[in-house]
N, C-alpha and C positions, 0 to 999 in steps of 0.2 A: 602414695602408698609407701610406708617405710620399708627400707631394705629388710629382707629376711621374711617377708610375708609370703602367703601361698602364691604359687605361680598360676597365673591365668593363661590358659592356652586358647588362642583365638585362631580359627581357620577363616581366611579371607579368600573368596573366590571371585573371578570375573569370567568373561567369555572371549573366545577368539572372534575375529571379525566375521560378520555375516555376509551379505551380498557385496559389501564394499571392502575396502582394505584397512579399515580402521574401526576399532571398538574402544570407546573411552574407558570402559571398565578394565580392559586389558592394560591400557596406558597407565591407569591408576595403580594396578597391581605391580607393574614394572617399577614405578616410582616408589611404592611402598617397600619393595624388596630392598631398596637401597637406603631407606630412611631409618634413623635410630628411633627407637620407641621408648616408652616409659619403662622403668625397672619392674622386675617381677612379672613380665608379660612375655610369653612365647608366641611369636608370629609364625604361622604357616600359610603360605600363599600358593594358589593354584589357579591356572587358567583352564577353563573347561571347554570342551569341544562343542560345536553347534550341532551335534548329533545326539538325539535323546538318549539312546542306549549307552553310548560312550560316556556322556556326561553323568548319567545316573550311576554307572558302575564306578567311575572315578570318584564321585562324591561319596559313595558308600565305602569305598576303600579308604578314603581319607578319614571319614568318621571313625572307622574301625581302627585305623593305625594311629591317628593323631589324638583321638578321643578329646575333641575340643570342648571347652566349657561353653564357648559361644561360637556361632558361625555368623560371619558378616558376608552376605552374598551381594555382589554388585552386578547390575545390568545397565543397559543403556536405553535411552529414549531418543529417537531421532526426530528431527523436524520441530524441535521445541523452541528454536530461535534464540533462547537465552539459556544461561546455565540455571540449574535448579536441581533439587533432590526430592523425589517422591519416596516417602517411607511407607512401604507396602505392609498391609496388615491382614490381607486375605489371600489364600491360595487354594486352588481347586485341583481335583484329580483328573480333569477332563480336557487337558490341553489337546486341541484337535487340529492345530495347524501343522502341516507336514514339515519335517526337516528336509535337508537336501537329499537324504537317502529315500525319501518318500514315506517315512514312518511318522505316525501320530499316536501318542499313548492312548488316546481315547478309543482307538481301533483295536488295541492290543489287550485291554484290561476289561475284566467283567464289571457289571453294573455296581457291585459292592464297593469298588474303588472309584469308578468314574463319577459317581454321584456324591462325592464327598467335598466339603469345603472346610478348611481350617482357618480360624480367626485367631490372631495373636494380638494381645493388647498389653502395652507397657508404657503408660503415659509418662512415667519418670524418665525413661530412656529416650522416648520420642521428643520430649521437651528439650533434653540436653542436645540432641542432634540438631534441632531447629535453632537453638541458641548458638551452637558452634557455627552453623551455616551463616547466620546473621552477623556473627562476630568477624567472619572473614570477608564480609562485604561483597559477596557474589551478587551478580546483577539480576538473578531470578528469585525464586522463593523455595523454601523447603516446607513440605506439608505432608500430612498423613493421607494416604490414598488407599482405596479398597479394590483396586483392579490391577492385578499384576500381569494382565494380558492373557493370551491364549497360546503362548509359545514357550520357549525354553526357560525364560525367566520365571514364569508361573510354575512350570514343572519342577525346576530345581528348588524353588522356594518351598513348594509342597513337599518334595522329597526330603529336604533338609529338616523341615518341621517333624516329619514322620521319623526319620532316623534319630533325631535328638530325643523325641518322645520315647522311642524304644530304649534309649540309653538312660531314661529317667531324667532327662533335661528338658522338660516340657517348655516350649516357647523360647528356648535359648537360641533363637535365630533372628537376625535382622536382615531384611532385604531392602537395599537402597537402589532405586532407579536413578541413574545419573543422566541428566539432560545433556545431549550432545548438540551444541548450538550451531554446528555446521549445516549448511545447506548442501544436500547431496549433489545438487546440480552445479555447484561452484567448487573451485579448487580448495583443498584442505587448508584451513587457516591455522595460524599458530595457536595451538591448544595448550601450550606449556603453562601459562598462568592459571587456566581453568583446572587443569589436571593437578597442579600443585595445591590449589585451594581445596579440591575434593580430597586429596591425600590428607590435608590438614584436618578436614572434618572427620575422616576415618580415624586418624591418629587421636583426635580429641574423644571420639566415641570409645575407642579402646581404653584410653586413659580413664574415662568416666566409669567404664565397666570395672576396671581394676580398683579404682578408689571407692566405688560404691557397690561393690559386689553383692553384698547381702540385701541392700535396698532394692537393687534391680531384680534380684531373684524373687523377692517378696512381692514386687509390683506386677510381675508378669501373670497374665491370665490367658489360658489356651482353651478354646472350645472347638469341637469338631461337629459339623452339621451334615445331615443327609439332605441332599437337594432332591425334591420330588420331581419325578419325570414329567408330571402333568402340569407343573407350574414353576415359576421362578422362586417360589417361597422356600426358604431354608428352614429346616426343622432341626433343632439341636440334637446332637447324637452323642452318645457316651460309649465309645468303643473300649474294649479292654485295655488297649495300649495307653489310653489316656486316663484310665481309672483303676490302676492296679490296687490302690488302697481303698477303693470304694466299692460297695455292692449295690449296683444299679441295674435293674432288670432291662433287658432289651425291649425297646418300644415296640408295641404292636401297631398295626395300621390304625386302629382306633385311637391309640395314644398319640399318634402323630399330630392330631388336631390340637393338642396342648403341648407346645414346645417344652422340652426338658433341657434346661440350661445347665451345663456341667463344666464350669471353669476349673482348671487345675493350675495348679500352680505353673629369625626369619630365614625360615628356610623354604625353598621352593622344591616340591617333590616332583619327580619325573612321572610321566603317564604310566599307568599300570592297569593290568586287567584284574578282574575279580570274578567271583563265581556266580553270584546271585543278583538278580535285579528285583528290587522291591518296587511295587507299583506306585505311580504318582497318584477334565472333569466336565457340564453343558457349556456350549460355546460362549465366550465372553464377547461383550459388545466391542465393535471396532472403534478406534480412537484416532484423533489427530495426534501426531507425536506418539505413534504406537510403541508401547513397550515391547521389548523382545525377551 
């Protein structure tokens, strides 16, 4: 991007360690904080708590104060044995796994929020991330995934999509699950090469966004679904926040039989409190190498 172009503001988040003493997303955030980036890009980095309410409040405060053009949220996958990146494309409002304080969003929110699923599609950006991963010759794979888990990663991905949609930036969120190749039962190995490679992929992603801003914005599609309580079928939903410019009636129970598809288009901040919590959905299937 030539000097003097519009500034792209990117918020990049990771998580503090969970049960163990290491979280690879936090390690990447620490390295990014020190790395130079492309011109005309403003980096804001933050490490979120592994407490639902704290993490949601912090994210909401960051979106309000930073007003990011894009959010790149990072999480970790344990037990994957190799490095790798999962590009998440779906998030739900029903995270039901309890955090250390015993809270699970699915128990706090009404059915109108917990039966929602948001899908974001941006093939142009996804292909660029995969190409960057392959260029840095990591030993795993980068691929598009549809299950962000049932814990904080899913919750923050869902909330980030909602907060950005409310700001009129539908789908301007990327969630990357970074594989942590450490075996939890063994001593922590040297992660510096893997962390540096992940940092390079994030840098490349930001640079691609900056240099192809309009293309990425045109390519994104965001759809919100209502998940039926009686089955796993997802029915496309068109809530007001995703359809400000469209007049689409609220589906009736009879209409649910015919899905309505409605696509729409470096500084580190200290922890801070905020006043309101926006809600983040049915349990997700357990996985090997469980995302957090």
